[in-house]
All heavy atoms as atom14 arrays in JSON, in Angstrom:
{
  "sequence": "MENYNGVNDYIRFGKGGELASNRKEEQELGMLCLHILQSCLGYINTLMMQDTLALPE",
  "atom14_mask": [
    [1, 1, 1, 1, 1, 1, 1, 1, 0, 0, 0, 0, 0, 0],
    [1, 1, 1, 1, 1, 1, 1, 1, 1, 0, 0, 0, 0, 0],
    [1, 1, 1, 1, 1, 1, 1, 1, 0, 0, 0, 0, 0, 0],
    [1, 1, 1, 1, 1, 1, 1, 1, 1, 1, 1, 1, 0, 0],
    [1, 1, 1, 1, 1, 1, 1, 1, 0, 0, 0, 0, 0, 0],
    [1, 1, 1, 1, 0, 0, 0, 0, 0, 0, 0, 0, 0, 0],
    [1, 1, 1, 1, 1, 1, 1, 0, 0, 0, 0, 0, 0, 0],
    [1, 1, 1, 1, 1, 1, 1, 1, 0, 0, 0, 0, 0, 0],
    [1, 1, 1, 1, 1, 1, 1, 1, 0, 0, 0, 0, 0, 0],
    [1, 1, 1, 1, 1, 1, 1, 1, 1, 1, 1, 1, 0, 0],
    [1, 1, 1, 1, 1, 1, 1, 1, 0, 0, 0, 0, 0, 0],
    [1, 1, 1, 1, 1, 1, 1, 1, 1, 1, 1, 0, 0, 0],
    [1, 1, 1, 1, 1, 1, 1, 1, 1, 1, 1, 0, 0, 0],
    [1, 1, 1, 1, 0, 0, 0, 0, 0, 0, 0, 0, 0, 0],
    [1, 1, 1, 1, 1, 1, 1, 1, 1, 0, 0, 0, 0, 0],
    [1, 1, 1, 1, 0, 0, 0, 0, 0, 0, 0, 0, 0, 0],
    [1, 1, 1, 1, 0, 0, 0, 0, 0, 0, 0, 0, 0, 0],
    [1, 1, 1, 1, 1, 1, 1, 1, 1, 0, 0, 0, 0, 0],
    [1, 1, 1, 1, 1, 1, 1, 1, 0, 0, 0, 0, 0, 0],
    [1, 1, 1, 1, 1, 0, 0, 0, 0, 0, 0, 0, 0, 0],
    [1, 1, 1, 1, 1, 1, 0, 0, 0, 0, 0, 0, 0, 0],
    [1, 1, 1, 1, 1, 1, 1, 1, 0, 0, 0, 0, 0, 0],
    [1, 1, 1, 1, 1, 1, 1, 1, 1, 1, 1, 0, 0, 0],
    [1, 1, 1, 1, 1, 1, 1, 1, 1, 0, 0, 0, 0, 0],
    [1, 1, 1, 1, 1, 1, 1, 1, 1, 0, 0, 0, 0, 0],
    [1, 1, 1, 1, 1, 1, 1, 1, 1, 0, 0, 0, 0, 0],
    [1, 1, 1, 1, 1, 1, 1, 1, 1, 0, 0, 0, 0, 0],
    [1, 1, 1, 1, 1, 1, 1, 1, 1, 0, 0, 0, 0, 0],
    [1, 1, 1, 1, 1, 1, 1, 1, 0, 0, 0, 0, 0, 0],
    [1, 1, 1, 1, 0, 0, 0, 0, 0, 0, 0, 0, 0, 0],
    [1, 1, 1, 1, 1, 1, 1, 1, 0, 0, 0, 0, 0, 0],
    [1, 1, 1, 1, 1, 1, 1, 1, 0, 0, 0, 0, 0, 0],
    [1, 1, 1, 1, 1, 1, 0, 0, 0, 0, 0, 0, 0, 0],
    [1, 1, 1, 1, 1, 1, 1, 1, 0, 0, 0, 0, 0, 0],
    [1, 1, 1, 1, 1, 1, 1, 1, 1, 1, 0, 0, 0, 0],
    [1, 1, 1, 1, 1, 1, 1, 1, 0, 0, 0, 0, 0, 0],
    [1, 1, 1, 1, 1, 1, 1, 1, 0, 0, 0, 0, 0, 0],
    [1, 1, 1, 1, 1, 1, 1, 1, 1, 0, 0, 0, 0, 0],
    [1, 1, 1, 1, 1, 1, 0, 0, 0, 0, 0, 0, 0, 0],
    [1, 1, 1, 1, 1, 1, 0, 0, 0, 0, 0, 0, 0, 0],
    [1, 1, 1, 1, 1, 1, 1, 1, 0, 0, 0, 0, 0, 0],
    [1, 1, 1, 1, 0, 0, 0, 0, 0, 0, 0, 0, 0, 0],
    [1, 1, 1, 1, 1, 1, 1, 1, 1, 1, 1, 1, 0, 0],
    [1, 1, 1, 1, 1, 1, 1, 1, 0, 0, 0, 0, 0, 0],
    [1, 1, 1, 1, 1, 1, 1, 1, 0, 0, 0, 0, 0, 0],
    [1, 1, 1, 1, 1, 1, 1, 0, 0, 0, 0, 0, 0, 0],
    [1, 1, 1, 1, 1, 1, 1, 1, 0, 0, 0, 0, 0, 0],
    [1, 1, 1, 1, 1, 1, 1, 1, 0, 0, 0, 0, 0, 0],
    [1, 1, 1, 1, 1, 1, 1, 1, 0, 0, 0, 0, 0, 0],
    [1, 1, 1, 1, 1, 1, 1, 1, 1, 0, 0, 0, 0, 0],
    [1, 1, 1, 1, 1, 1, 1, 1, 0, 0, 0, 0, 0, 0],
    [1, 1, 1, 1, 1, 1, 1, 0, 0, 0, 0, 0, 0, 0],
    [1, 1, 1, 1, 1, 1, 1, 1, 0, 0, 0, 0, 0, 0],
    [1, 1, 1, 1, 1, 0, 0, 0, 0, 0, 0, 0, 0, 0],
    [1, 1, 1, 1, 1, 1, 1, 1, 0, 0, 0, 0, 0, 0],
    [1, 1, 1, 1, 1, 1, 1, 0, 0, 0, 0, 0, 0, 0],
    [1, 1, 1, 1, 1, 1, 1, 1, 1, 0, 0, 0, 0, 0]
  ],
  "atom14_positions": [
    [[152.28, -14.03, -105.13], [152.54, -13.57, -106.47], [153.89, -12.83, -106.53], [154.57, -12.89, -107.54], [151.39, -12.68, -106.92], [151.39, -12.47, -108.39], [151.36, -14.06, -109.19], [150.65, -13.7, -110.7], [0.0, 0.0, 0.0], [0.0, 0.0, 0.0], [0.0, 0.0, 0.0], [0.0, 0.0, 0.0], [0.0, 0.0, 0.0], [0.0, 0.0, 0.0]],
    [[154.24, -12.14, -105.46], [155.52, -11.44, -105.44], [156.69, -12.4, -105.62], [157.62, -12.13, -106.35], [155.68, -10.66, -104.14], [154.84, -9.41, -104.06], [155.28, -8.35, -105.05], [156.49, -8.16, -105.23], [154.39, -7.74, -105.67], [0.0, 0.0, 0.0], [0.0, 0.0, 0.0], [0.0, 0.0, 0.0], [0.0, 0.0, 0.0], [0.0, 0.0, 0.0]],
    [[156.63, -13.55, -104.91], [157.7, -14.54, -105.04], [157.76, -15.08, -106.46], [158.84, -15.33, -106.99], [157.5, -15.69, -104.06], [157.78, -15.25, -102.64], [158.47, -14.28, -102.41], [157.23, -15.97, -101.7], [0.0, 0.0, 0.0], [0.0, 0.0, 0.0], [0.0, 0.0, 0.0], [0.0, 0.0, 0.0], [0.0, 0.0, 0.0], [0.0, 0.0, 0.0]],
    [[156.61, -15.28, -107.07], [156.55, -15.79, -108.44], [157.27, -14.83, -109.38], [158.09, -15.24, -110.2], [155.09, -15.97, -108.85], [154.9, -16.57, -110.21], [154.98, -17.95, -110.39], [154.64, -15.78, -111.32], [154.8, -18.52, -111.64], [154.47, -16.35, -112.56], [154.54, -17.7, -112.72], [154.37, -18.25, -113.95], [0.0, 0.0, 0.0], [0.0, 0.0, 0.0]],
    [[156.99, -13.54, -109.25], [157.63, -12.55, -110.1], [159.12, -12.45, -109.8], [159.93, -12.27, -110.71], [156.97, -11.18, -109.92], [155.56, -11.15, -110.48], [155.25, -11.88, -111.41], [154.72, -10.34, -109.91], [0.0, 0.0, 0.0], [0.0, 0.0, 0.0], [0.0, 0.0, 0.0], [0.0, 0.0, 0.0], [0.0, 0.0, 0.0], [0.0, 0.0, 0.0]],
    [[159.48, -12.58, -108.54], [160.89, -12.54, -108.17], [161.68, -13.68, -108.78], [162.81, -13.5, -109.23], [0.0, 0.0, 0.0], [0.0, 0.0, 0.0], [0.0, 0.0, 0.0], [0.0, 0.0, 0.0], [0.0, 0.0, 0.0], [0.0, 0.0, 0.0], [0.0, 0.0, 0.0], [0.0, 0.0, 0.0], [0.0, 0.0, 0.0], [0.0, 0.0, 0.0]],
    [[161.08, -14.86, -108.79], [161.74, -16.02, -109.4], [161.87, -15.82, -110.9], [162.88, -16.15, -111.49], [161.0, -17.32, -109.05], [161.55, -18.49, -109.84], [161.08, -17.6, -107.57], [0.0, 0.0, 0.0], [0.0, 0.0, 0.0], [0.0, 0.0, 0.0], [0.0, 0.0, 0.0], [0.0, 0.0, 0.0], [0.0, 0.0, 0.0], [0.0, 0.0, 0.0]],
    [[160.85, -15.27, -111.52], [160.94, -14.99, -112.96], [162.11, -14.08, -113.26], [162.86, -14.3, -114.21], [159.66, -14.33, -113.46], [158.52, -15.3, -113.61], [158.71, -16.5, -113.54], [157.34, -14.78, -113.78], [0.0, 0.0, 0.0], [0.0, 0.0, 0.0], [0.0, 0.0, 0.0], [0.0, 0.0, 0.0], [0.0, 0.0, 0.0], [0.0, 0.0, 0.0]],
    [[162.3, -13.04, -112.44], [163.42, -12.14, -112.64], [164.74, -12.85, -112.4], [165.71, -12.63, -113.11], [163.31, -10.93, -111.71], [162.15, -10.03, -112.09], [161.68, -10.1, -113.25], [161.7, -9.25, -111.22], [0.0, 0.0, 0.0], [0.0, 0.0, 0.0], [0.0, 0.0, 0.0], [0.0, 0.0, 0.0], [0.0, 0.0, 0.0], [0.0, 0.0, 0.0]],
    [[164.77, -13.71, -111.38], [166.0, -14.43, -111.06], [166.4, -15.38, -112.19], [167.56, -15.45, -112.57], [165.83, -15.21, -109.76], [167.06, -15.97, -109.36], [168.17, -15.32, -108.84], [167.13, -17.35, -109.54], [169.32, -16.01, -108.49], [168.27, -18.05, -109.2], [169.35, -17.37, -108.68], [170.47, -18.07, -108.35], [0.0, 0.0, 0.0], [0.0, 0.0, 0.0]],
    [[165.42, -16.1, -112.72], [165.69, -17.05, -113.8], [165.95, -16.3, -115.11], [166.61, -16.79, -116.0], [164.51, -18.03, -113.97], [164.36, -18.86, -112.71], [164.69, -18.93, -115.17], [163.12, -19.72, -112.68], [0.0, 0.0, 0.0], [0.0, 0.0, 0.0], [0.0, 0.0, 0.0], [0.0, 0.0, 0.0], [0.0, 0.0, 0.0], [0.0, 0.0, 0.0]],
    [[165.47, -15.08, -115.19], [165.56, -14.26, -116.39], [164.91, -14.96, -117.58], [165.47, -15.09, -118.66], [167.0, -13.9, -116.71], [167.71, -13.22, -115.57], [168.62, -12.13, -116.07], [169.39, -11.57, -114.98], [168.97, -10.55, -114.23], [167.81, -10.02, -114.46], [169.71, -10.09, -113.25], [0.0, 0.0, 0.0], [0.0, 0.0, 0.0], [0.0, 0.0, 0.0]],
    [[163.71, -15.4, -117.33], [162.94, -16.1, -118.35], [162.5, -15.11, -119.42], [161.97, -14.05, -119.13], [161.72, -16.75, -117.7], [160.91, -17.59, -118.64], [161.36, -18.84, -119.02], [159.72, -17.14, -119.14], [160.62, -19.62, -119.88], [158.97, -17.92, -120.0], [159.42, -19.16, -120.36], [0.0, 0.0, 0.0], [0.0, 0.0, 0.0], [0.0, 0.0, 0.0]],
    [[162.73, -15.45, -120.66], [162.33, -14.6, -121.76], [163.26, -13.41, -121.92], [164.34, -13.35, -121.35], [0.0, 0.0, 0.0], [0.0, 0.0, 0.0], [0.0, 0.0, 0.0], [0.0, 0.0, 0.0], [0.0, 0.0, 0.0], [0.0, 0.0, 0.0], [0.0, 0.0, 0.0], [0.0, 0.0, 0.0], [0.0, 0.0, 0.0], [0.0, 0.0, 0.0]],
    [[162.83, -12.44, -122.67], [163.65, -11.26, -122.93], [163.04, -10.09, -122.16], [161.97, -9.62, -122.48], [163.66, -10.97, -124.43], [164.65, -9.93, -124.84], [164.76, -9.85, -126.35], [165.98, -9.05, -126.72], [166.21, -9.08, -128.15], [0.0, 0.0, 0.0], [0.0, 0.0, 0.0], [0.0, 0.0, 0.0], [0.0, 0.0, 0.0], [0.0, 0.0, 0.0]],
    [[163.72, -9.67, -121.14], [163.2, -8.59, -120.31], [161.96, -8.99, -119.55], [161.11, -8.15, -119.27], [0.0, 0.0, 0.0], [0.0, 0.0, 0.0], [0.0, 0.0, 0.0], [0.0, 0.0, 0.0], [0.0, 0.0, 0.0], [0.0, 0.0, 0.0], [0.0, 0.0, 0.0], [0.0, 0.0, 0.0], [0.0, 0.0, 0.0], [0.0, 0.0, 0.0]],
    [[161.82, -10.28, -119.24], [160.65, -10.75, -118.52], [159.44, -11.03, -119.41], [158.38, -11.36, -118.93], [0.0, 0.0, 0.0], [0.0, 0.0, 0.0], [0.0, 0.0, 0.0], [0.0, 0.0, 0.0], [0.0, 0.0, 0.0], [0.0, 0.0, 0.0], [0.0, 0.0, 0.0], [0.0, 0.0, 0.0], [0.0, 0.0, 0.0], [0.0, 0.0, 0.0]],
    [[159.6, -10.85, -120.71], [158.51, -11.11, -121.64], [158.79, -12.38, -122.42], [159.94, -12.75, -122.64], [158.34, -9.94, -122.61], [157.95, -8.65, -121.93], [157.76, -7.53, -122.92], [157.65, -7.81, -124.13], [157.71, -6.38, -122.49], [0.0, 0.0, 0.0], [0.0, 0.0, 0.0], [0.0, 0.0, 0.0], [0.0, 0.0, 0.0], [0.0, 0.0, 0.0]],
    [[157.72, -13.02, -122.84], [157.87, -14.23, -123.64], [158.36, -13.87, -125.03], [157.99, -12.83, -125.59], [156.55, -14.98, -123.71], [156.01, -15.46, -122.36], [154.62, -16.02, -122.52], [156.93, -16.48, -121.76], [0.0, 0.0, 0.0], [0.0, 0.0, 0.0], [0.0, 0.0, 0.0], [0.0, 0.0, 0.0], [0.0, 0.0, 0.0], [0.0, 0.0, 0.0]],
    [[159.2, -14.73, -125.58], [159.86, -14.42, -126.85], [158.97, -14.63, -128.06], [159.27, -14.14, -129.13], [161.12, -15.28, -126.99], [0.0, 0.0, 0.0], [0.0, 0.0, 0.0], [0.0, 0.0, 0.0], [0.0, 0.0, 0.0], [0.0, 0.0, 0.0], [0.0, 0.0, 0.0], [0.0, 0.0, 0.0], [0.0, 0.0, 0.0], [0.0, 0.0, 0.0]],
    [[157.86, -15.35, -127.91], [157.03, -15.69, -129.06], [155.69, -14.97, -129.0], [155.18, -14.66, -127.93], [156.8, -17.2, -129.08], [155.9, -17.54, -130.1], [0.0, 0.0, 0.0], [0.0, 0.0, 0.0], [0.0, 0.0, 0.0], [0.0, 0.0, 0.0], [0.0, 0.0, 0.0], [0.0, 0.0, 0.0], [0.0, 0.0, 0.0], [0.0, 0.0, 0.0]],
    [[155.12, -14.74, -130.16], [153.78, -14.17, -130.24], [152.71, -15.25, -130.37], [151.53, -14.96, -130.3], [153.67, -13.21, -131.42], [154.46, -11.95, -131.19], [154.66, -11.54, -130.05], [154.92, -11.33, -132.26], [0.0, 0.0, 0.0], [0.0, 0.0, 0.0], [0.0, 0.0, 0.0], [0.0, 0.0, 0.0], [0.0, 0.0, 0.0], [0.0, 0.0, 0.0]],
    [[153.15, -16.49, -130.6], [152.21, -17.59, -130.78], [151.67, -18.03, -129.42], [152.43, -18.26, -128.48], [152.88, -18.75, -131.49], [153.29, -18.37, -132.92], [153.95, -19.5, -133.64], [153.06, -20.64, -133.71], [153.46, -21.88, -133.91], [154.74, -22.14, -134.05], [152.59, -22.86, -133.97], [0.0, 0.0, 0.0], [0.0, 0.0, 0.0], [0.0, 0.0, 0.0]],
    [[150.36, -18.14, -129.33], [149.71, -18.47, -128.06], [150.17, -19.83, -127.53], [150.41, -19.97, -126.33], [148.2, -18.47, -128.25], [147.44, -18.74, -126.98], [145.95, -18.72, -127.19], [145.24, -19.06, -125.9], [143.81, -19.13, -126.07], [0.0, 0.0, 0.0], [0.0, 0.0, 0.0], [0.0, 0.0, 0.0], [0.0, 0.0, 0.0], [0.0, 0.0, 0.0]],
    [[150.31, -20.82, -128.4], [150.71, -22.16, -127.97], [152.12, -22.15, -127.37], [152.38, -22.79, -126.36], [150.65, -23.16, -129.13], [149.25, -23.4, -129.67], [148.82, -22.33, -130.67], [149.67, -21.56, -131.15], [147.61, -22.27, -130.96], [0.0, 0.0, 0.0], [0.0, 0.0, 0.0], [0.0, 0.0, 0.0], [0.0, 0.0, 0.0], [0.0, 0.0, 0.0]],
    [[153.03, -21.42, -127.99], [154.41, -21.35, -127.49], [154.47, -20.58, -126.18], [155.24, -20.93, -125.29], [155.32, -20.71, -128.54], [155.58, -21.61, -129.73], [156.51, -20.97, -130.74], [157.09, -19.9, -130.45], [156.65, -21.54, -131.83], [0.0, 0.0, 0.0], [0.0, 0.0, 0.0], [0.0, 0.0, 0.0], [0.0, 0.0, 0.0], [0.0, 0.0, 0.0]],
    [[153.66, -19.54, -126.04], [153.62, -18.79, -124.79], [153.1, -19.66, -123.65], [153.63, -19.66, -122.55], [152.74, -17.55, -124.93], [153.34, -16.48, -125.78], [152.42, -15.29, -125.95], [151.24, -15.35, -125.6], [152.96, -14.21, -126.49], [0.0, 0.0, 0.0], [0.0, 0.0, 0.0], [0.0, 0.0, 0.0], [0.0, 0.0, 0.0], [0.0, 0.0, 0.0]],
    [[152.05, -20.42, -123.94], [151.47, -21.3, -122.93], [152.47, -22.38, -122.51], [152.66, -22.64, -121.32], [150.2, -21.96, -123.46], [149.5, -22.82, -122.44], [148.21, -23.42, -122.96], [147.81, -23.14, -124.1], [147.6, -24.19, -122.2], [0.0, 0.0, 0.0], [0.0, 0.0, 0.0], [0.0, 0.0, 0.0], [0.0, 0.0, 0.0], [0.0, 0.0, 0.0]],
    [[153.14, -22.97, -123.48], [154.14, -24.0, -123.17], [155.3, -23.4, -122.35], [155.75, -24.01, -121.38], [154.68, -24.62, -124.46], [155.72, -25.73, -124.29], [155.13, -26.9, -123.51], [156.22, -26.18, -125.65], [0.0, 0.0, 0.0], [0.0, 0.0, 0.0], [0.0, 0.0, 0.0], [0.0, 0.0, 0.0], [0.0, 0.0, 0.0], [0.0, 0.0, 0.0]],
    [[155.73, -22.21, -122.72], [156.8, -21.55, -121.98], [156.4, -21.27, -120.54], [157.19, -21.48, -119.61], [0.0, 0.0, 0.0], [0.0, 0.0, 0.0], [0.0, 0.0, 0.0], [0.0, 0.0, 0.0], [0.0, 0.0, 0.0], [0.0, 0.0, 0.0], [0.0, 0.0, 0.0], [0.0, 0.0, 0.0], [0.0, 0.0, 0.0], [0.0, 0.0, 0.0]],
    [[155.18, -20.82, -120.32], [154.73, -20.55, -118.96], [154.57, -21.84, -118.16], [154.88, -21.87, -116.97], [153.4, -19.77, -118.98], [153.56, -18.33, -119.4], [154.76, -17.41, -118.42], [154.05, -17.48, -116.8], [0.0, 0.0, 0.0], [0.0, 0.0, 0.0], [0.0, 0.0, 0.0], [0.0, 0.0, 0.0], [0.0, 0.0, 0.0], [0.0, 0.0, 0.0]],
    [[154.11, -22.9, -118.8], [154.0, -24.18, -118.11], [155.38, -24.71, -117.71], [155.57, -25.22, -116.6], [153.26, -25.2, -118.98], [151.77, -24.93, -119.17], [151.2, -25.88, -120.21], [151.02, -25.03, -117.86], [0.0, 0.0, 0.0], [0.0, 0.0, 0.0], [0.0, 0.0, 0.0], [0.0, 0.0, 0.0], [0.0, 0.0, 0.0], [0.0, 0.0, 0.0]],
    [[156.35, -24.57, -118.6], [157.72, -25.0, -118.29], [158.29, -24.17, -117.15], [158.96, -24.7, -116.26], [158.61, -24.89, -119.52], [158.21, -26.09, -120.8], [0.0, 0.0, 0.0], [0.0, 0.0, 0.0], [0.0, 0.0, 0.0], [0.0, 0.0, 0.0], [0.0, 0.0, 0.0], [0.0, 0.0, 0.0], [0.0, 0.0, 0.0], [0.0, 0.0, 0.0]],
    [[158.02, -22.87, -117.16], [158.49, -22.01, -116.08], [157.85, -22.41, -114.75], [158.52, -22.45, -113.71], [158.18, -20.55, -116.39], [158.6, -19.52, -115.34], [160.1, -19.56, -115.12], [158.16, -18.13, -115.75], [0.0, 0.0, 0.0], [0.0, 0.0, 0.0], [0.0, 0.0, 0.0], [0.0, 0.0, 0.0], [0.0, 0.0, 0.0], [0.0, 0.0, 0.0]],
    [[156.58, -22.75, -114.78], [155.9, -23.18, -113.56], [156.51, -24.47, -113.01], [156.72, -24.61, -111.8], [154.41, -23.36, -113.83], [153.62, -23.69, -112.62], [153.38, -22.79, -111.61], [153.04, -24.84, -112.24], [152.68, -23.38, -110.66], [152.45, -24.63, -111.02], [0.0, 0.0, 0.0], [0.0, 0.0, 0.0], [0.0, 0.0, 0.0], [0.0, 0.0, 0.0]],
    [[156.81, -25.41, -113.91], [157.44, -26.66, -113.48], [158.82, -26.37, -112.88], [159.19, -26.93, -111.84], [157.55, -27.66, -114.65], [156.16, -28.16, -115.03], [158.47, -28.82, -114.31], [156.12, -28.97, -116.3], [0.0, 0.0, 0.0], [0.0, 0.0, 0.0], [0.0, 0.0, 0.0], [0.0, 0.0, 0.0], [0.0, 0.0, 0.0], [0.0, 0.0, 0.0]],
    [[159.59, -25.5, -113.52], [160.91, -25.14, -113.01], [160.8, -24.51, -111.63], [161.56, -24.84, -110.72], [161.6, -24.19, -113.98], [162.98, -23.69, -113.59], [163.95, -24.85, -113.41], [163.5, -22.72, -114.63], [0.0, 0.0, 0.0], [0.0, 0.0, 0.0], [0.0, 0.0, 0.0], [0.0, 0.0, 0.0], [0.0, 0.0, 0.0], [0.0, 0.0, 0.0]],
    [[159.83, -23.62, -111.43], [159.65, -22.99, -110.13], [159.25, -24.02, -109.08], [159.72, -23.96, -107.94], [158.59, -21.9, -110.21], [159.07, -20.68, -110.96], [158.0, -19.65, -111.11], [156.81, -19.99, -111.24], [158.38, -18.39, -111.11], [0.0, 0.0, 0.0], [0.0, 0.0, 0.0], [0.0, 0.0, 0.0], [0.0, 0.0, 0.0], [0.0, 0.0, 0.0]],
    [[158.41, -24.96, -109.44], [158.01, -26.01, -108.51], [159.21, -26.86, -108.11], [159.37, -27.22, -106.94], [156.92, -26.89, -109.12], [155.76, -26.13, -109.36], [0.0, 0.0, 0.0], [0.0, 0.0, 0.0], [0.0, 0.0, 0.0], [0.0, 0.0, 0.0], [0.0, 0.0, 0.0], [0.0, 0.0, 0.0], [0.0, 0.0, 0.0], [0.0, 0.0, 0.0]],
    [[160.06, -27.17, -109.07], [161.27, -27.95, -108.78], [162.2, -27.19, -107.85], [162.76, -27.77, -106.91], [162.0, -28.3, -110.08], [161.14, -29.49, -111.11], [0.0, 0.0, 0.0], [0.0, 0.0, 0.0], [0.0, 0.0, 0.0], [0.0, 0.0, 0.0], [0.0, 0.0, 0.0], [0.0, 0.0, 0.0], [0.0, 0.0, 0.0], [0.0, 0.0, 0.0]],
    [[162.36, -25.9, -108.07], [163.21, -25.09, -107.2], [162.65, -25.06, -105.78], [163.39, -25.15, -104.81], [163.33, -23.67, -107.74], [164.18, -23.51, -109.0], [164.06, -22.09, -109.55], [165.63, -23.84, -108.72], [0.0, 0.0, 0.0], [0.0, 0.0, 0.0], [0.0, 0.0, 0.0], [0.0, 0.0, 0.0], [0.0, 0.0, 0.0], [0.0, 0.0, 0.0]],
    [[161.33, -24.94, -105.65], [160.71, -24.96, -104.33], [160.9, -26.3, -103.64], [161.16, -26.36, -102.43], [0.0, 0.0, 0.0], [0.0, 0.0, 0.0], [0.0, 0.0, 0.0], [0.0, 0.0, 0.0], [0.0, 0.0, 0.0], [0.0, 0.0, 0.0], [0.0, 0.0, 0.0], [0.0, 0.0, 0.0], [0.0, 0.0, 0.0], [0.0, 0.0, 0.0]],
    [[160.79, -27.39, -104.39], [160.97, -28.72, -103.83], [162.41, -28.93, -103.37], [162.67, -29.44, -102.28], [160.58, -29.78, -104.87], [160.7, -31.19, -104.38], [159.94, -31.65, -103.31], [161.6, -32.07, -104.98], [160.06, -32.96, -102.86], [161.72, -33.37, -104.53], [160.94, -33.81, -103.47], [161.08, -35.1, -103.02], [0.0, 0.0, 0.0], [0.0, 0.0, 0.0]],
    [[163.36, -28.5, -104.19], [164.78, -28.63, -103.82], [165.07, -27.8, -102.57], [165.78, -28.25, -101.67], [165.68, -28.22, -104.99], [165.6, -29.28, -106.1], [167.12, -28.02, -104.55], [166.24, -28.88, -107.4], [0.0, 0.0, 0.0], [0.0, 0.0, 0.0], [0.0, 0.0, 0.0], [0.0, 0.0, 0.0], [0.0, 0.0, 0.0], [0.0, 0.0, 0.0]],
    [[164.5, -26.6, -102.5], [164.67, -25.78, -101.3], [164.14, -26.49, -100.07], [164.76, -26.47, -99.0], [163.96, -24.44, -101.46], [164.88, -23.35, -101.92], [166.08, -23.54, -101.97], [164.3, -22.22, -102.26], [0.0, 0.0, 0.0], [0.0, 0.0, 0.0], [0.0, 0.0, 0.0], [0.0, 0.0, 0.0], [0.0, 0.0, 0.0], [0.0, 0.0, 0.0]],
    [[162.98, -27.13, -100.2], [162.37, -27.85, -99.08], [163.28, -29.0, -98.64], [163.5, -29.2, -97.44], [160.99, -28.4, -99.48], [160.16, -27.31, -99.88], [160.34, -29.15, -98.35], [0.0, 0.0, 0.0], [0.0, 0.0, 0.0], [0.0, 0.0, 0.0], [0.0, 0.0, 0.0], [0.0, 0.0, 0.0], [0.0, 0.0, 0.0], [0.0, 0.0, 0.0]],
    [[163.82, -29.75, -99.59], [164.71, -30.86, -99.25], [165.98, -30.36, -98.55], [166.44, -30.96, -97.58], [165.08, -31.65, -100.5], [163.95, -32.44, -101.16], [164.45, -33.08, -102.45], [163.38, -33.47, -100.21], [0.0, 0.0, 0.0], [0.0, 0.0, 0.0], [0.0, 0.0, 0.0], [0.0, 0.0, 0.0], [0.0, 0.0, 0.0], [0.0, 0.0, 0.0]],
    [[166.53, -29.25, -99.03], [167.73, -28.71, -98.4], [167.44, -28.22, -96.98], [168.26, -28.41, -96.08], [168.29, -27.57, -99.26], [168.92, -28.07, -100.54], [169.57, -26.86, -101.74], [169.68, -25.35, -100.92], [0.0, 0.0, 0.0], [0.0, 0.0, 0.0], [0.0, 0.0, 0.0], [0.0, 0.0, 0.0], [0.0, 0.0, 0.0], [0.0, 0.0, 0.0]],
    [[166.28, -27.61, -96.78], [165.9, -27.16, -95.43], [165.72, -28.36, -94.5], [166.14, -28.31, -93.34], [164.61, -26.34, -95.49], [164.8, -24.97, -96.07], [165.86, -23.92, -95.07], [164.78, -23.56, -93.73], [0.0, 0.0, 0.0], [0.0, 0.0, 0.0], [0.0, 0.0, 0.0], [0.0, 0.0, 0.0], [0.0, 0.0, 0.0], [0.0, 0.0, 0.0]],
    [[165.1, -29.42, -95.0], [164.92, -30.62, -94.17], [166.27, -31.21, -93.76], [166.46, -31.6, -92.61], [164.11, -31.68, -94.93], [162.65, -31.36, -95.02], [161.9, -32.42, -95.81], [162.47, -33.2, -96.55], [160.57, -32.41, -95.67], [0.0, 0.0, 0.0], [0.0, 0.0, 0.0], [0.0, 0.0, 0.0], [0.0, 0.0, 0.0], [0.0, 0.0, 0.0]],
    [[167.21, -31.26, -94.69], [168.54, -31.78, -94.38], [169.23, -30.9, -93.34], [169.88, -31.4, -92.42], [169.4, -31.87, -95.64], [169.01, -33.02, -96.55], [168.26, -33.91, -96.09], [169.44, -33.02, -97.71], [0.0, 0.0, 0.0], [0.0, 0.0, 0.0], [0.0, 0.0, 0.0], [0.0, 0.0, 0.0], [0.0, 0.0, 0.0], [0.0, 0.0, 0.0]],
    [[169.1, -29.61, -93.5], [169.73, -28.68, -92.55], [169.12, -28.81, -91.17], [169.83, -28.85, -90.15], [169.58, -27.23, -93.04], [170.19, -27.12, -94.34], [170.23, -26.25, -92.1], [0.0, 0.0, 0.0], [0.0, 0.0, 0.0], [0.0, 0.0, 0.0], [0.0, 0.0, 0.0], [0.0, 0.0, 0.0], [0.0, 0.0, 0.0], [0.0, 0.0, 0.0]],
    [[167.8, -28.91, -91.09], [167.13, -29.02, -89.79], [167.36, -30.39, -89.14], [167.23, -30.52, -87.92], [165.64, -28.76, -89.94], [165.27, -27.32, -90.36], [163.79, -27.22, -90.65], [165.68, -26.33, -89.28], [0.0, 0.0, 0.0], [0.0, 0.0, 0.0], [0.0, 0.0, 0.0], [0.0, 0.0, 0.0], [0.0, 0.0, 0.0], [0.0, 0.0, 0.0]],
    [[167.71, -31.38, -89.92], [167.95, -32.72, -89.37], [169.34, -32.86, -88.75], [169.59, -33.83, -88.03], [167.78, -33.77, -90.48], [0.0, 0.0, 0.0], [0.0, 0.0, 0.0], [0.0, 0.0, 0.0], [0.0, 0.0, 0.0], [0.0, 0.0, 0.0], [0.0, 0.0, 0.0], [0.0, 0.0, 0.0], [0.0, 0.0, 0.0], [0.0, 0.0, 0.0]],
    [[170.21, -31.9, -88.98], [171.55, -31.95, -88.4], [171.46, -31.81, -86.88], [170.67, -31.03, -86.37], [172.43, -30.85, -88.98], [172.75, -30.97, -90.47], [173.52, -29.74, -90.94], [173.54, -32.22, -90.77], [0.0, 0.0, 0.0], [0.0, 0.0, 0.0], [0.0, 0.0, 0.0], [0.0, 0.0, 0.0], [0.0, 0.0, 0.0], [0.0, 0.0, 0.0]],
    [[172.3, -32.54, -86.15], [172.21, -32.5, -84.68], [172.63, -31.16, -84.07], [172.26, -30.87, -82.95], [173.16, -33.62, -84.24], [174.03, -33.92, -85.38], [173.3, -33.49, -86.62], [0.0, 0.0, 0.0], [0.0, 0.0, 0.0], [0.0, 0.0, 0.0], [0.0, 0.0, 0.0], [0.0, 0.0, 0.0], [0.0, 0.0, 0.0], [0.0, 0.0, 0.0]],
    [[173.42, -30.36, -84.77], [173.84, -29.08, -84.18], [172.63, -28.25, -84.0], [172.38, -27.24, -83.85], [174.86, -28.35, -85.07], [176.12, -29.09, -85.33], [176.08, -29.89, -86.62], [175.47, -29.44, -87.57], [176.63, -30.98, -86.65], [0.0, 0.0, 0.0], [0.0, 0.0, 0.0], [0.0, 0.0, 0.0], [0.0, 0.0, 0.0], [0.0, 0.0, 0.0]]
  ]
}
């Protein structure tokens, strides 16, 4: 959970870490989009680590 919060701060999602809307549907969509973005960042990190570890040095 700490990493999740750290990524939220890094991405600066919302205003001061809070969702910009009071509507439940928009908040849910925003959180789902943030989750997808975090998953993509984790996947890209994994691919970059694999490339680095595959180098012969």
